[in-house]
C-alpha positions in Angstrom: 34.5 -58.3 -27.8 31.1 -56.5 -26.2 30.9 -59.4 -24.2 34.0 -58.8 -22.4 33.3 -55.5 -21.5 30.4 -56.1 -19.5 32.3 -58.7 -17.9 35.3 -55.9 -17.5 32.2 -53.4 -15.9 31.6 -54.0 -12.8 35.2 -54.8 -11.5 35.3 -51.2 -12.6 32.4 -50.1 -10.8 33.4 -51.9 -7.5 36.8 -50.5 -7.6 35.0 -46.9 -7.9 32.9 -47.5 -5.0 35.5 -48.3 -2.8 36.5 -45.7 0.0 39.3 -43.9 0.1 41.8 -45.2 2.6 42.4 -42.7 5.3 45.6 -40.5 5.3 48.3 -41.7 7.6 48.2 -38.2 9.5 43.9 -38.3 9.7 43.5 -38.8 13.5 40.3 -40.5 12.9 37.0 -41.8 15.5 39.0 -45.4 15.5 42.1 -43.8 15.8 41.0 -41.4 18.8 39.8 -44.1 20.4 42.5 -46.1 20.4 44.7 -43.3 21.3 43.0 -42.6 24.5 42.7 -46.3 25.6 46.7 -47.2 24.8 47.3 -43.7 27.1 44.8 -44.8 29.8 46.4 -48.1 30.0 50.0 -46.5 29.8 49.1 -43.6 33.2 48.3 -47.6 34.9 51.3 -48.9 34.0 53.6 -46.0 35.5 51.0 -45.6 37.8 52.1 -50.0 38.6 55.7 -49.1 38.0 56.1 -46.9 40.9 53.8 -48.6 43.0 56.2 -51.6 42.5 59.0 -49.5 43.0 57.6 -48.3 46.5 57.0 -51.8 47.8 60.1 -53.3 47.3 61.6 -50.2 48.8 59.8 -50.2 51.8 58.5 -52.3 54.4 55.8 -51.9 56.2 51.5 -52.8 55.6 49.8 -51.0 52.6 52.4 -49.5 50.7 51.7 -48.9 47.5 48.2 -50.6 48.0 46.4 -47.8 46.1 48.6 -47.5 42.9 47.9 -50.7 42.5 44.1 -50.7 42.5 44.7 -47.3 40.3 46.7 -49.3 38.4 44.0 -52.1 38.0 41.3 -50.2 37.0 43.4 -47.6 34.4 45.1 -51.0 32.8 41.5 -52.4 32.7 39.5 -49.7 31.3 43.1 -49.4 28.7 42.4 -53.0 27.3 38.5 -53.6 27.5 39.2 -49.7 25.4 41.7 -51.5 23.1 39.7 -54.4 22.8 36.5 -52.4 21.9 38.8 -50.6 18.2 39.8 -54.1 18.0 36.5 -55.9 17.6 35.0 -52.8 15.4 37.6 -52.7 13.1 36.2 -53.4 9.8 39.7 -53.3 8.1 43.5 -54.0 8.7 46.1 -51.4 9.4 46.2 -48.5 7.6 42.6 -48.3 6.7 42.2 -45.6 9.5 39.7 -48.0 12.2 42.8 -47.9 14.7 43.3 -51.3 15.0 47.0 -51.1 15.5 46.8 -48.8 18.4 43.7 -51.1 19.7 46.2 -54.2 19.7 48.9 -51.7 21.6 45.5 -50.1 24.7 45.1 -54.2 25.0 49.3 -54.9 25.6 49.7 -52.1 27.5 46.6 -52.6 29.8 47.2 -55.8 30.7 50.9 -55.0 31.5 49.5 -52.4 33.4 47.0 -55.0 35.4 49.7 -57.3 36.4 51.7 -54.6 37.9 48.8 -53.7 39.6 48.6 -57.3 40.4 52.2 -58.0 42.3 51.8 -54.8 44.2 48.9 -56.0 44.7 50.3 -60.3 46.1 53.4 -58.2 47.7 51.6 -56.0 49.9 49.1 -59.4 51.2 52.5 -60.8 51.6 53.8 -58.0 53.8 51.2 -57.3 56.2 
């Protein structure tokens, strides 16, 4: 009986040492960084969408080119920020490391870069 207690004690101690998971509403550092990266990427998507609408509606040289470049830069910043959050995360979803937001920032940032690239290719064809 004493052997069973000795074998169970390290497992019980391991459970006691585990940190508490973050609350669903707590804004941890990982969640904050992933939120910032996702918002930067979202700004790139909005700017890229507006630039795409302008380039489709008008004919002329350089229409929407500045918006395309801003969308590319914002998308790159969002994707890199999301990638860094994902790379630094030690746990999965719900642990407070911001891994879900990091993946969202990656996808939104890549979408902004695609939109910016599409506008640039359209401006090269028309100009």
